[in-house]
CHARMM internal coordinates of N, CA and C (Angstrom, degrees):
IC EDIT
DIST 1 N 1 CA 1.4558
DIST 1 CA 1 C 1.5313
ANGL 1 N 1 CA 1 C 107.46
DIST 1 C 2 N 1.2853
ANGL 1 CA 1 C 2 N 117.29
DIHE 1 N 1 CA 1 C 2 N 129.07
DIST 2 N 2 CA 1.4512
ANGL 1 C 2 N 2 CA 122.28
DIHE 1 CA 1 C 2 N 2 CA 174.55
DIST 2 CA 2 C 1.5179
ANGL 2 N 2 CA 2 C 108.59
DIHE 1 C 2 N 2 CA 2 C -119.34
DIST 2 C 3 N 1.3312
ANGL 2 CA 2 C 3 N 116.52
DIHE 2 N 2 CA 2 C 3 N 142.41
DIST 3 N 3 CA 1.4577
ANGL 2 C 3 N 3 CA 120.34
DIHE 2 CA 2 C 3 N 3 CA 179.46
DIST 3 CA 3 C 1.5475
ANGL 3 N 3 CA 3 C 110.41
DIHE 2 C 3 N 3 CA 3 C -55.58
DIST 3 C 4 N 1.3348
ANGL 3 CA 3 C 4 N 116.16
DIHE 3 N 3 CA 3 C 4 N 137.41
DIST 4 N 4 CA 1.4407
ANGL 3 C 4 N 4 CA 121.14
DIHE 3 CA 3 C 4 N 4 CA 176.94
DIST 4 CA 4 C 1.5296
ANGL 4 N 4 CA 4 C 115.21
DIHE 3 C 4 N 4 CA 4 C 88.37
DIST 4 C 5 N 1.3257
ANGL 4 CA 4 C 5 N 118.36
DIHE 4 N 4 CA 4 C 5 N -7.59
DIST 5 N 5 CA 1.4629
ANGL 4 C 5 N 5 CA 119.54
DIHE 4 CA 4 C 5 N 5 CA 178.79
DIST 5 CA 5 C 1.5378
ANGL 5 N 5 CA 5 C 110.29
DIHE 4 C 5 N 5 CA 5 C -84.55
DIST 5 C 6 N 1.2960
ANGL 5 CA 5 C 6 N 119.08
DIHE 5 N 5 CA 5 C 6 N 159.64
DIST 6 N 6 CA 1.4748
ANGL 5 C 6 N 6 CA 121.20
DIHE 5 CA 5 C 6 N 6 CA -178.44
DIST 6 CA 6 C 1.5558
ANGL 6 N 6 CA 6 C 112.90
DIHE 5 C 6 N 6 CA 6 C -57.84
DIST 6 C 7 N 1.3030
ANGL 6 CA 6 C 7 N 118.36
DIHE 6 N 6 CA 6 C 7 N -31.56
DIST 7 N 7 CA 1.4506
ANGL 6 C 7 N 7 CA 121.80
DIHE 6 CA 6 C 7 N 7 CA -179.56
DIST 7 CA 7 C 1.5096
ANGL 7 N 7 CA 7 C 112.14
DIHE 6 C 7 N 7 CA 7 C -90.86
DIST 7 C 8 N 1.2889
ANGL 7 CA 7 C 8 N 118.81
DIHE 7 N 7 CA 7 C 8 N 13.72
DIST 8 N 8 CA 1.4525
ANGL 7 C 8 N 8 CA 122.03
DIHE 7 CA 7 C 8 N 8 CA -173.94
DIST 8 CA 8 C 1.5349
ANGL 8 N 8 CA 8 C 110.34
DIHE 7 C 8 N 8 CA 8 C -68.84
DIST 8 C 9 N 1.3091
ANGL 8 CA 8 C 9 N 115.33
DIHE 8 N 8 CA 8 C 9 N 154.62
DIST 9 N 9 CA 1.4597
ANGL 8 C 9 N 9 CA 123.21
DIHE 8 CA 8 C 9 N 9 CA 179.08
DIST 9 CA 9 C 1.5479
ANGL 9 N 9 CA 9 C 108.64
DIHE 8 C 9 N 9 CA 9 C -83.19
DIST 9 C 10 N 1.3151
ANGL 9 CA 9 C 10 N 114.83
DIHE 9 N 9 CA 9 C 10 N 178.74
DIST 10 N 10 CA 1.4622
ANGL 9 C 10 N 10 CA 121.33
DIHE 9 CA 9 C 10 N 10 CA 177.13
DIST 10 CA 10 C 1.5171
ANGL 10 N 10 CA 10 C 108.53
DIHE 9 C 10 N 10 CA 10 C -65.16
DIST 10 C 11 N 1.3129
ANGL 10 CA 10 C 11 N 117.70
DIHE 10 N 10 CA 10 C 11 N 154.89
DIST 11 N 11 CA 1.4529
ANGL 10 C 11 N 11 CA 123.68
DIHE 10 CA 10 C 11 N 11 CA -165.59
DIST 11 CA 11 C 1.5188
ANGL 11 N 11 CA 11 C 117.41
DIHE 10 C 11 N 11 CA 11 C -41.51
DIST 11 C 12 N 1.3046
ANGL 11 CA 11 C 12 N 123.68
DIHE 11 N 11 CA 11 C 12 N -63.74
DIST 12 N 12 CA 1.4472
ANGL 11 C 12 N 12 CA 116.62
DIHE 11 CA 11 C 12 N 12 CA -170.10
DIST 12 CA 12 C 1.5383
ANGL 12 N 12 CA 12 C 113.62
DIHE 11 C 12 N 12 CA 12 C -72.67
DIST 12 C 13 N 1.3290
ANGL 12 CA 12 C 13 N 119.20
DIHE 12 N 12 CA 12 C 13 N -25.85
DIST 13 N 13 CA 1.4413
ANGL 12 C 13 N 13 CA 123.17
DIHE 12 CA 12 C 13 N 13 CA -172.79
DIST 13 CA 13 C 1.5269
ANGL 13 N 13 CA 13 C 112.01
DIHE 12 C 13 N 13 CA 13 C -70.11
DIST 13 C 14 N 1.3221
ANGL 13 CA 13 C 14 N 116.91
DIHE 13 N 13 CA 13 C 14 N -37.76
DIST 14 N 14 CA 1.4721
ANGL 13 C 14 N 14 CA 119.73
DIHE 13 CA 13 C 14 N 14 CA -179.66
DIST 14 CA 14 C 1.5458
ANGL 14 N 14 CA 14 C 110.86
DIHE 13 C 14 N 14 CA 14 C -64.27
DIST 14 C 15 N 1.3324
ANGL 14 CA 14 C 15 N 115.85
DIHE 14 N 14 CA 14 C 15 N -38.97
DIST 15 N 15 CA 1.4645
ANGL 14 C 15 N 15 CA 118.86
DIHE 14 CA 14 C 15 N 15 CA 177.68
DIST 15 CA 15 C 1.4872
ANGL 15 N 15 CA 15 C 113.80
DIHE 14 C 15 N 15 CA 15 C -72.65
DIST 15 C 16 N 1.3458
ANGL 15 CA 15 C 16 N 116.66
DIHE 15 N 15 CA 15 C 16 N -31.45
DIST 16 N 16 CA 1.4461
ANGL 15 C 16 N 16 CA 121.03
DIHE 15 CA 15 C 16 N 16 CA 177.39
DIST 16 CA 16 C 1.5564
ANGL 16 N 16 CA 16 C 109.60
DIHE 15 C 16 N 16 CA 16 C -66.74
DIST 16 C 17 N 1.3209
ANGL 16 CA 16 C 17 N 115.78
DIHE 16 N 16 CA 16 C 17 N -43.04
DIST 17 N 17 CA 1.4562
ANGL 16 C 17 N 17 CA 121.00
DIHE 16 CA 16 C 17 N 17 CA 179.86
DIST 17 CA 17 C 1.5292
ANGL 17 N 17 CA 17 C 108.67
DIHE 16 C 17 N 17 CA 17 C -63.45
DIST 17 C 18 N 1.3299
ANGL 17 CA 17 C 18 N 117.87
DIHE 17 N 17 CA 17 C 18 N -46.64
DIST 18 N 18 CA 1.4528
ANGL 17 C 18 N 18 CA 122.37
DIHE 17 CA 17 C 18 N 18 CA 179.74
DIST 18 CA 18 C 1.5155
ANGL 18 N 18 CA 18 C 111.30
DIHE 17 C 18 N 18 CA 18 C -60.07
DIST 18 C 19 N 1.3140
ANGL 18 CA 18 C 19 N 116.96
DIHE 18 N 18 CA 18 C 19 N -42.13
DIST 19 N 19 CA 1.4931
ANGL 18 C 19 N 19 CA 121.71
DIHE 18 CA 18 C 19 N 19 CA 178.85
DIST 19 CA 19 C 1.4977
ANGL 19 N 19 CA 19 C 109.74
DIHE 18 C 19 N 19 CA 19 C -66.21
DIST 19 C 20 N 1.3383
ANGL 19 CA 19 C 20 N 118.54
DIHE 19 N 19 CA 19 C 20 N -41.76
DIST 20 N 20 CA 1.4818
ANGL 19 C 20 N 20 CA 120.54
DIHE 19 CA 19 C 20 N 20 CA -179.97
DIST 20 CA 20 C 1.5257
ANGL 20 N 20 CA 20 C 111.45
DIHE 19 C 20 N 20 CA 20 C -62.91
DIST 20 C 21 N 1.3484
ANGL 20 CA 20 C 21 N 116.85
DIHE 20 N 20 CA 20 C 21 N -42.53
DIST 21 N 21 CA 1.4504
ANGL 20 C 21 N 21 CA 119.19
DIHE 20 CA 20 C 21 N 21 CA 178.17
DIST 21 CA 21 C 1.5440
ANGL 21 N 21 CA 21 C 111.89
DIHE 20 C 21 N 21 CA 21 C -67.26
DIST 21 C 22 N 1.3008
ANGL 21 CA 21 C 22 N 117.21
DIHE 21 N 21 CA 21 C 22 N -35.69
DIST 22 N 22 CA 1.4482
ANGL 21 C 22 N 22 CA 120.80
DIHE 21 CA 21 C 22 N 22 CA 177.06
DIST 22 CA 22 C 1.5319
ANGL 22 N 22 CA 22 C 110.69
DIHE 21 C 22 N 22 CA 22 C -66.45
DIST 22 C 23 N 1.3164
ANGL 22 CA 22 C 23 N 118.28
DIHE 22 N 22 CA 22 C 23 N -43.39
DIST 23 N 23 CA 1.4532
ANGL 22 C 23 N 23 CA 121.68
DIHE 22 CA 22 C 23 N 23 CA 178.16
DIST 23 CA 23 C 1.5455
ANGL 23 N 23 CA 23 C 110.45
DIHE 22 C 23 N 23 CA 23 C -64.01
DIST 23 C 24 N 1.3214
ANGL 23 CA 23 C 24 N 117.07
DIHE 23 N 23 CA 23 C 24 N -41.98
DIST 24 N 24 CA 1.4538
ANGL 23 C 24 N 24 CA 120.00
DIHE 23 CA 23 C 24 N 24 CA 178.02
DIST 24 CA 24 C 1.5313
ANGL 24 N 24 CA 24 C 110.80
DIHE 23 C 24 N 24 CA 24 C -62.06
DIST 24 C 25 N 1.3027
ANGL 24 CA 24 C 25 N 119.01
DIHE 24 N 24 CA 24 C 25 N -40.21
DIST 25 N 25 CA 1.4375
ANGL 24 C 25 N 25 CA 122.02
DIHE 24 CA 24 C 25 N 25 CA 176.23
DIST 25 CA 25 C 1.5175
ANGL 25 N 25 CA 25 C 112.70
DIHE 24 C 25 N 25 CA 25 C -62.84
DIST 25 C 26 N 1.3271
ANGL 25 CA 25 C 26 N 116.38
DIHE 25 N 25 CA 25 C 26 N -41.94
DIST 26 N 26 CA 1.4802
ANGL 25 C 26 N 26 CA 119.76
DIHE 25 CA 25 C 26 N 26 CA 178.40
DIST 26 CA 26 C 1.4908
ANGL 26 N 26 CA 26 C 111.03
DIHE 25 C 26 N 26 CA 26 C -63.78
DIST 26 C 27 N 1.3453
ANGL 26 CA 26 C 27 N 118.01
DIHE 26 N 26 CA 26 C 27 N -39.84
DIST 27 N 27 CA 1.4581
ANGL 26 C 27 N 27 CA 121.59
DIHE 26 CA 26 C 27 N 27 CA 178.81
DIST 27 CA 27 C 1.5267
ANGL 27 N 27 CA 27 C 110.07
DIHE 26 C 27 N 27 CA 27 C -63.14
DIST 27 C 28 N 1.3074
ANGL 27 CA 27 C 28 N 117.32
DIHE 27 N 27 CA 27 C 28 N -47.45
DIST 28 N 28 CA 1.4718
ANGL 27 C 28 N 28 CA 121.35
DIHE 27 CA 27 C 28 N 28 CA -177.58
DIST 28 CA 28 C 1.5352
ANGL 28 N 28 CA 28 C 110.67
DIHE 27 C 28 N 28 CA 28 C -66.18
DIST 28 C 29 N 1.3169
ANGL 28 CA 28 C 29 N 119.13
DIHE 28 N 28 CA 28 C 29 N -41.78
DIST 29 N 29 CA 1.4345
ANGL 28 C 29 N 29 CA 122.88
DIHE 28 CA 28 C 29 N 29 CA 179.95
DIST 29 CA 29 C 1.5214
ANGL 29 N 29 CA 29 C 111.65
DIHE 28 C 29 N 29 CA 29 C -65.56
DIST 29 C 30 N 1.3554
ANGL 29 CA 29 C 30 N 116.54
DIHE 29 N 29 CA 29 C 30 N -38.00
DIST 30 N 30 CA 1.4474
ANGL 29 C 30 N 30 CA 120.56
DIHE 29 CA 29 C 30 N 30 CA -179.93
DIST 30 CA 30 C 1.5125
ANGL 30 N 30 CA 30 C 112.57
DIHE 29 C 30 N 30 CA 30 C -68.70
DIST 30 C 31 N 1.3260
ANGL 30 CA 30 C 31 N 117.55
DIHE 30 N 30 CA 30 C 31 N -19.27
DIST 31 N 31 CA 1.4646
ANGL 30 C 31 N 31 CA 121.04
DIHE 30 CA 30 C 31 N 31 CA -179.71
DIST 31 CA 31 C 1.5470
ANGL 31 N 31 CA 31 C 112.58
DIHE 30 C 31 N 31 CA 31 C -88.58
DIST 31 C 32 N 1.3085
ANGL 31 CA 31 C 32 N 118.62
DIHE 31 N 31 CA 31 C 32 N -6.65
DIST 32 N 32 CA 1.4554
ANGL 31 C 32 N 32 CA 121.09
DIHE 31 CA 31 C 32 N 32 CA 179.36
DIST 32 CA 32 C 1.5467
ANGL 32 N 32 CA 32 C 107.57
DIHE 31 C 32 N 32 CA 32 C -74.83
DIST 32 C 33 N 1.3291
ANGL 32 CA 32 C 33 N 119.16
DIHE 32 N 32 CA 32 C 33 N 129.13
DIST 33 N 33 CA 1.4568
ANGL 32 C 33 N 33 CA 121.41
DIHE 32 CA 32 C 33 N 33 CA -178.10
DIST 33 CA 33 C 1.5306
ANGL 33 N 33 CA 33 C 110.76
DIHE 32 C 33 N 33 CA 33 C -61.80
DIST 33 C 34 N 1.3207
ANGL 33 CA 33 C 34 N 115.00
DIHE 33 N 33 CA 33 C 34 N 140.23
DIST 34 N 34 CA 1.4741
ANGL 33 C 34 N 34 CA 120.78
DIHE 33 CA 33 C 34 N 34 CA 178.03
DIST 34 CA 34 C 1.5526
ANGL 34 N 34 CA 34 C 107.76
DIHE 33 C 34 N 34 CA 34 C -80.99
DIST 34 C 35 N 1.3001
ANGL 34 CA 34 C 35 N 115.84
DIHE 34 N 34 CA 34 C 35 N 130.89
DIST 35 N 35 CA 1.4557
ANGL 34 C 35 N 35 CA 119.71
DIHE 34 CA 34 C 35 N 35 CA -179.06
DIST 35 CA 35 C 1.5330
ANGL 35 N 35 CA 35 C 109.78
DIHE 34 C 35 N 35 CA 35 C -153.54
DIST 35 C 36 N 1.2850
ANGL 35 CA 35 C 36 N 116.23
DIHE 35 N 35 CA 35 C 36 N 163.07
DIST 36 N 36 CA 1.4261
ANGL 35 C 36 N 36 CA 121.33
DIHE 35 CA 35 C 36 N 36 CA -178.67
DIST 36 CA 36 C 1.5404
ANGL 36 N 36 CA 36 C 112.71
DIHE 35 C 36 N 36 CA 36 C -88.28
DIST 36 C 37 N 1.3108
ANGL 36 CA 36 C 37 N 114.76
DIHE 36 N 36 CA 36 C 37 N 177.15
DIST 37 N 37 CA 1.4643
ANGL 36 C 37 N 37 CA 120.01
DIHE 36 CA 36 C 37 N 37 CA 178.21
DIST 37 CA 37 C 1.5123
ANGL 37 N 37 CA 37 C 108.10
DIHE 36 C 37 N 37 CA 37 C -99.29
DIST 37 C 38 N 1.3443
ANGL 37 CA 37 C 38 N 114.82
DIHE 37 N 37 CA 37 C 38 N 162.25
DIST 38 N 38 CA 1.4615
ANGL 37 C 38 N 38 CA 118.88
DIHE 37 CA 37 C 38 N 38 CA 174.66
DIST 38 CA 38 C 1.5089
ANGL 38 N 38 CA 38 C 111.79
DIHE 37 C 38 N 38 CA 38 C 136.23
DIST 38 C 39 N 1.3238
ANGL 38 CA 38 C 39 N 113.91
DIHE 38 N 38 CA 38 C 39 N -177.07
DIST 39 N 39 CA 1.4820
ANGL 38 C 39 N 39 CA 118.92
DIHE 38 CA 38 C 39 N 39 CA -176.42
DIST 39 CA 39 C 1.5448
ANGL 39 N 39 CA 39 C 113.64
DIHE 38 C 39 N 39 CA 39 C -61.96
DIST 39 C 40 N 1.3386
ANGL 39 CA 39 C 40 N 117.68
DIHE 39 N 39 CA 39 C 40 N -30.88
DIST 40 N 40 CA 1.4569
ANGL 39 C 40 N 40 CA 118.95
DIHE 39 CA 39 C 40 N 40 CA -176.93
DIST 40 CA 40 C 1.4978
ANGL 40 N 40 CA 40 C 113.60
DIHE 39 C 40 N 40 CA 40 C -97.48
DIST 40 C 41 N 1.3290
ANGL 40 CA 40 C 41 N 118.28
DIHE 40 N 40 CA 40 C 41 N 15.50
DIST 41 N 41 CA 1.4602
ANGL 40 C 41 N 41 CA 121.25
DIHE 40 CA 40 C 41 N 41 CA -174.11
DIST 41 CA 41 C 1.5137
ANGL 41 N 41 CA 41 C 111.70
DIHE 40 C 41 N 41 CA 41 C -66.23
DIST 41 C 42 N 1.3327
ANGL 41 CA 41 C 42 N 119.56
DIHE 41 N 41 CA 41 C 42 N -36.93
DIST 42 N 42 CA 1.4609
ANGL 41 C 42 N 42 CA 120.60
DIHE 41 CA 41 C 42 N 42 CA -179.42
DIST 42 CA 42 C 1.5349
ANGL 42 N 42 CA 42 C 110.18
DIHE 41 C 42 N 42 CA 42 C -65.97
DIST 42 C 43 N 1.3132
ANGL 42 CA 42 C 43 N 116.52
DIHE 42 N 42 CA 42 C 43 N -42.98
DIST 43 N 43 CA 1.4833
ANGL 42 C 43 N 43 CA 119.90
DIHE 42 CA 42 C 43 N 43 CA 178.65
DIST 43 CA 43 C 1.5355
ANGL 43 N 43 CA 43 C 109.51
DIHE 42 C 43 N 43 CA 43 C -63.92
DIST 43 C 44 N 1.3112
ANGL 43 CA 43 C 44 N 117.50
DIHE 43 N 43 CA 43 C 44 N -39.97
DIST 44 N 44 CA 1.4660
ANGL 43 C 44 N 44 CA 120.18
DIHE 43 CA 43 C 44 N 44 CA -180.00
DIST 44 CA 44 C 1.5456
ANGL 44 N 44 CA 44 C 109.40
DIHE 43 C 44 N 44 CA 44 C -65.69
DIST 44 C 45 N 1.3144
ANGL 44 CA 44 C 45 N 118.22
DIHE 44 N 44 CA 44 C 45 N -39.98
DIST 45 N 45 CA 1.4749
ANGL 44 C 45 N 45 CA 121.31
DIHE 44 CA 44 C 45 N 45 CA 178.10
DIST 45 CA 45 C 1.5639
ANGL 45 N 45 CA 45 C 109.03
DIHE 44 C 45 N 45 CA 45 C -61.40
DIST 45 C 46 N 1.3010
ANGL 45 CA 45 C 46 N 117.37
DIHE 45 N 45 CA 45 C 46 N -45.16
DIST 46 N 46 CA 1.4630
ANGL 45 C 46 N 46 CA 119.59
DIHE 45 CA 45 C 46 N 46 CA -179.99
DIST 46 CA 46 C 1.5006
ANGL 46 N 46 CA 46 C 110.64
DIHE 45 C 46 N 46 CA 46 C -63.03
DIST 46 C 47 N 1.3500
ANGL 46 CA 46 C 47 N 118.63
DIHE 46 N 46 CA 46 C 47 N -42.20
DIST 47 N 47 CA 1.4529
ANGL 46 C 47 N 47 CA 122.73
DIHE 46 CA 46 C 47 N 47 CA 179.12
DIST 47 CA 47 C 1.5509
ANGL 47 N 47 CA 47 C 110.46
DIHE 46 C 47 N 47 CA 47 C -61.55
DIST 47 C 48 N 1.3347
ANGL 47 CA 47 C 48 N 117.06
DIHE 47 N 47 CA 47 C 48 N -47.01
DIST 48 N 48 CA 1.4317
ANGL 47 C 48 N 48 CA 121.90
DIHE 47 CA 47 C 48 N 48 CA -177.83
DIST 48 CA 48 C 1.5223
ANGL 48 N 48 CA 48 C 111.70
DIHE 47 C 48 N 48 CA 48 C -63.92
DIST 48 C 49 N 1.3586
ANGL 48 CA 48 C 49 N 116.16
DIHE 48 N 48 CA 48 C 49 N -41.21
DIST 49 N 49 CA 1.4142
ANGL 48 C 49 N 49 CA 121.40
DIHE 48 CA 48 C 49 N 49 CA 179.59
DIST 49 CA 49 C 1.5433
ANGL 49 N 49 CA 49 C 111.28
DIHE 48 C 49 N 49 CA 49 C -65.11
DIST 49 C 50 N 1.3347
ANGL 49 CA 49 C 50 N 116.48
DIHE 49 N 49 CA 49 C 50 N -44.13
DIST 50 N 50 CA 1.4684
ANGL 49 C 50 N 50 CA 119.50
DIHE 49 CA 49 C 50 N 50 CA 177.96
DIST 50 CA 50 C 1.5167
ANGL 50 N 50 CA 50 C 110.67
DIHE 49 C 50 N 50 CA 50 C -64.67
DIST 50 C 51 N 1.3057
ANGL 50 CA 50 C 51 N 119.13
DIHE 50 N 50 CA 50 C 51 N -39.39
DIST 51 N 51 CA 1.4520
ANGL 50 C 51 N 51 CA 121.25
DIHE 50 CA 50 C 51 N 51 CA 179.25
DIST 51 CA 51 C 1.5296
ANGL 51 N 51 CA 51 C 109.51
DIHE 50 C 51 N 51 CA 51 C -62.84
DIST 51 C 52 N 1.3395
ANGL 51 CA 51 C 52 N 116.82
DIHE 51 N 51 CA 51 C 52 N -41.97
DIST 52 N 52 CA 1.4614
ANGL 51 C 52 N 52 CA 120.32
DIHE 51 CA 51 C 52 N 52 CA 179.49
DIST 52 CA 52 C 1.4947
ANGL 52 N 52 CA 52 C 109.46
DIHE 51 C 52 N 52 CA 52 C -63.33
DIST 52 C 53 N 1.3338
ANGL 52 CA 52 C 53 N 118.97
DIHE 52 N 52 CA 52 C 53 N -40.62
DIST 53 N 53 CA 1.4562
ANGL 52 C 53 N 53 CA 122.40
DIHE 52 CA 52 C 53 N 53 CA 178.16
DIST 53 CA 53 C 1.5037
ANGL 53 N 53 CA 53 C 113.60
DIHE 52 C 53 N 53 CA 53 C -63.87
DIST 53 C 54 N 1.3479
ANGL 53 CA 53 C 54 N 116.21
DIHE 53 N 53 CA 53 C 54 N -38.60
DIST 54 N 54 CA 1.4981
ANGL 53 C 54 N 54 CA 118.89
DIHE 53 CA 53 C 54 N 54 CA 176.36
DIST 54 CA 54 C 1.5191
ANGL 54 N 54 CA 54 C 111.32
DIHE 53 C 54 N 54 CA 54 C -63.83
DIST 54 C 55 N 1.3407
ANGL 54 CA 54 C 55 N 116.10
DIHE 54 N 54 CA 54 C 55 N -42.28
DIST 55 N 55 CA 1.4780
ANGL 54 C 55 N 55 CA 119.16
DIHE 54 CA 54 C 55 N 55 CA 178.87
DIST 55 CA 55 C 1.5176
ANGL 55 N 55 CA 55 C 111.74
DIHE 54 C 55 N 55 CA 55 C -62.15
DIST 55 C 56 N 1.3363
ANGL 55 CA 55 C 56 N 116.97
DIHE 55 N 55 CA 55 C 56 N -39.32
DIST 56 N 56 CA 1.4463
ANGL 55 C 56 N 56 CA 121.21
DIHE 55 CA 55 C 56 N 56 CA 178.90
DIST 56 CA 56 C 1.4985
ANGL 56 N 56 CA 56 C 113.20
DIHE 55 C 56 N 56 CA 56 C -66.32
DIST 56 C 57 N 1.3439
ANGL 56 CA 56 C 57 N 115.70
DIHE 56 N 56 CA 56 C 57 N -42.76
DIST 57 N 57 CA 1.4794
ANGL 56 C 57 N 57 CA 120.10
DIHE 56 CA 56 C 57 N 57 CA 179.09
DIST 57 CA 57 C 1.5512
ANGL 57 N 57 CA 57 C 109.67
DIHE 56 C 57 N 57 CA 57 C -68.39
DIST 57 C 58 N 1.3143
ANGL 57 CA 57 C 58 N 119.01
DIHE 57 N 57 CA 57 C 58 N -37.62
DIST 58 N 58 CA 1.4442
ANGL 57 C 58 N 58 CA 121.98
DIHE 57 CA 57 C 58 N 58 CA 177.62
DIST 58 CA 58 C 1.5157
ANGL 58 N 58 CA 58 C 111.71
DIHE 57 C 58 N 58 CA 58 C -63.45
DIST 58 C 59 N 1.3052
ANGL 58 CA 58 C 59 N 116.52
DIHE 58 N 58 CA 58 C 59 N -43.86
DIST 59 N 59 CA 1.4659
ANGL 58 C 59 N 59 CA 121.62
DIHE 58 CA 58 C 59 N 59 CA 179.59
DIST 59 CA 59 C 1.5260
ANGL 59 N 59 CA 59 C 110.36
DIHE 58 C 59 N 59 CA 59 C -64.83
DIST 59 C 60 N 1.3556
ANGL 59 CA 59 C 60 N 116.64
DIHE 59 N 59 CA 59 C 60 N -41.05
DIST 60 N 60 CA 1.4676
ANGL 59 C 60 N 60 CA 118.86
DIHE 59 CA 59 C 60 N 60 CA 179.39
DIST 60 CA 60 C 1.5246
ANGL 60 N 60 CA 60 C 111.07
DIHE 59 C 60 N 60 CA 60 C -66.59
DIST 60 C 61 N 1.3504
ANGL 60 CA 60 C 61 N 117.95
DIHE 60 N 60 CA 60 C 61 N -41.55
DIST 61 N 61 CA 1.4433
ANGL 60 C 61 N 61 CA 121.37
DIHE 60 CA 60 C 61 N 61 CA 179.43
DIST 61 CA 61 C 1.5632
ANGL 61 N 61 CA 61 C 109.87
DIHE 60 C 61 N 61 CA 61 C -64.64
DIST 61 C 62 N 1.2980
ANGL 61 CA 61 C 62 N 116.13
DIHE 61 N 61 CA 61 C 62 N -38.50
DIST 62 N 62 CA 1.4885
ANGL 61 C 62 N 62 CA 120.86
DIHE 61 CA 61 C 62 N 62 CA 179.01
DIST 62 CA 62 C 1.4997
ANGL 62 N 62 CA 62 C 110.50
DIHE 61 C 62 N 62 CA 62 C -66.05
DIST 62 C 63 N 1.3129
ANGL 62 CA 62 C 63 N 118.05
DIHE 62 N 62 CA 62 C 63 N -39.27
DIST 63 N 63 CA 1.4707
ANGL 62 C 63 N 63 CA 119.07
DIHE 62 CA 62 C 63 N 63 CA -177.26
DIST 63 CA 63 C 1.5235
ANGL 63 N 63 CA 63 C 112.62
DIHE 62 C 63 N 63 CA 63 C -75.51
DIST 63 C 64 N 1.3533
ANGL 63 CA 63 C 64 N 120.04
DIHE 63 N 63 CA 63 C 64 N -19.96
DIST 64 N 64 CA 1.4165
ANGL 63 C 64 N 64 CA 121.34
DIHE 63 CA 63 C 64 N 64 CA -179.19
DIST 64 CA 64 C 1.5338
ANGL 64 N 64 CA 64 C 113.30
DIHE 63 C 64 N 64 CA 64 C -91.55
DIST 64 C 65 N 1.3430
ANGL 64 CA 64 C 65 N 117.06
DIHE 64 N 64 CA 64 C 65 N -7.74
DIST 65 N 65 CA 1.4397
ANGL 64 C 65 N 65 CA 118.96
DIHE 64 CA 64 C 65 N 65 CA 179.26
DIST 65 CA 65 C 1.5214
ANGL 65 N 65 CA 65 C 109.84
DIHE 64 C 65 N 65 CA 65 C -72.99
DIST 65 C 66 N 1.3439
ANGL 65 CA 65 C 66 N 115.23
DIHE 65 N 65 CA 65 C 66 N 144.71
DIST 66 N 66 CA 1.4476
ANGL 65 C 66 N 66 CA 117.73
DIHE 65 CA 65 C 66 N 66 CA 178.73
DIST 66 CA 66 C 1.4970
ANGL 66 N 66 CA 66 C 109.60
DIHE 65 C 66 N 66 CA 66 C -79.49
DIST 66 C 67 N 1.3624
ANGL 66 CA 66 C 67 N 116.81
DIHE 66 N 66 CA 66 C 67 N 146.09
DIST 67 N 67 CA 1.4280
ANGL 66 C 67 N 67 CA 121.15
DIHE 66 CA 66 C 67 N 67 CA -178.68
DIST 67 CA 67 C 1.5421
ANGL 67 N 67 CA 67 C 111.14
DIHE 66 C 67 N 67 CA 67 C -64.51
DIST 67 C 68 N 1.3229
ANGL 67 CA 67 C 68 N 114.71
DIHE 67 N 67 CA 67 C 68 N 143.79
DIST 68 N 68 CA 1.4717
ANGL 67 C 68 N 68 CA 119.73
DIHE 67 CA 67 C 68 N 68 CA 178.54
DIST 68 CA 68 C 1.4813
ANGL 68 N 68 CA 68 C 110.36
DIHE 67 C 68 N 68 CA 68 C -88.21
DIST 68 C 69 N 1.3472
ANGL 68 CA 68 C 69 N 117.96
DIHE 68 N 68 CA 68 C 69 N 128.20
DIST 69 N 69 CA 1.4755
ANGL 68 C 69 N 69 CA 122.58
DIHE 68 CA 68 C 69 N 69 CA -176.75
DIST 69 CA 69 C 1.5038
ANGL 69 N 69 CA 69 C 112.62
DIHE 68 C 69 N 69 CA 69 C -76.13
END
COOR INIT
IC SEED 1 N 1 CA 1 C
IC BUILD
């Protein structure tokens, strides 16, 4: 649904939906690893993604450990 189209919703809801989708897109795009272009770009993307996954798993494992008395 886009504002102004025949299938548009009532005034504030169409803009809220559009804003929500825009914010979701910004969040997803900001999570894409930054990398350069070139012949090794695919390998670099895989390496960066795996490194991010290891950091996430390490943080989750650290947060689930019981505190030492």
